[in-house]
C-alpha positions in Angstrom: 38.8 -28.5 -79.0 42.4 -27.2 -79.3 41.0 -23.6 -79.5 39.3 -24.1 -76.1 42.5 -25.5 -74.5 44.6 -22.6 -75.9 42.0 -20.1 -74.7 42.0 -21.7 -71.2 45.8 -21.6 -71.0 45.8 -17.9 -72.1 43.2 -17.0 -69.5 45.1 -18.8 -66.7 48.4 -17.2 -67.8 46.7 -13.7 -67.7 45.2 -14.4 -64.2 48.5 -15.5 -62.7 50.7 -12.9 -64.6 52.1 -10.4 -62.0 51.7 -7.5 -64.4 48.0 -8.2 -65.1 47.3 -8.9 -61.4 48.9 -5.5 -60.6 46.7 -3.9 -63.2 43.6 -5.5 -61.9 44.3 -4.5 -58.3 44.7 -1.0 -59.5 48.0 -0.5 -57.7 46.4 0.2 -54.3 48.5 2.2 -52.0 48.2 -0.2 -49.1 49.7 -3.1 -51.0 53.4 -2.5 -51.9 54.7 -3.5 -55.3 57.0 -6.5 -55.4 59.4 -4.4 -57.6 59.3 -1.3 -55.4 61.2 -1.1 -52.1 59.0 -1.4 -49.0 58.3 1.9 -47.3 60.0 2.3 -44.0 57.6 2.7 -41.1 58.6 4.2 -37.7 57.7 2.3 -34.6 55.3 4.2 -32.4 57.0 6.0 -29.5 56.9 4.1 -26.3 54.5 5.6 -23.7 56.1 8.0 -21.2 56.0 6.9 -17.6 53.5 8.6 -15.3 54.5 10.4 -12.1 52.8 8.7 -9.2 51.9 10.5 -6.0 50.5 9.1 -2.7 47.1 10.3 -1.4 47.7 12.5 1.7 44.8 10.7 3.4 45.0 7.0 2.6 48.4 6.7 1.0 47.2 5.0 -2.2 49.4 5.9 -5.2 47.8 7.5 -8.2 49.0 9.4 -11.3 49.6 13.0 -10.5 47.4 14.0 -13.4 44.4 12.4 -11.7 45.2 13.7 -8.2 43.1 16.4 -6.5 45.3 19.0 -4.9 44.3 21.1 -1.8 45.5 24.7 -1.1 48.7 23.4 0.5 49.6 21.4 -2.6 48.9 18.0 -1.1 47.6 15.3 -3.5 44.4 13.4 -2.7 42.7 10.5 -4.5 39.1 11.7 -4.2 37.0 14.7 -3.3 36.0 13.1 0.0 39.6 12.6 1.1 40.4 16.2 0.0 37.6 17.5 2.2 38.6 15.2 5.1 42.2 16.5 5.0 45.5 14.8 5.5 45.8 11.8 7.7 46.7 12.6 11.3 49.8 10.6 12.3 
């Protein structure tokens, strides 16, 4: 009976031993060692603000990268507004 108790203690010690757990895990790269310093990670760069332009027809603001431009360089929000031309004031 004492042999089984000693065997159980040995197995539990091996399961909870940090060195054995590290060996069993295989030292995966995504899990840092408790002994090794944590790698420094850079925060992602914040997104750059978009330049907004008003549609020459309806006045709605849209990103300049999505605007349709006519021959005169005026931005429009859609092909229909580009064909209709700028608003007559």
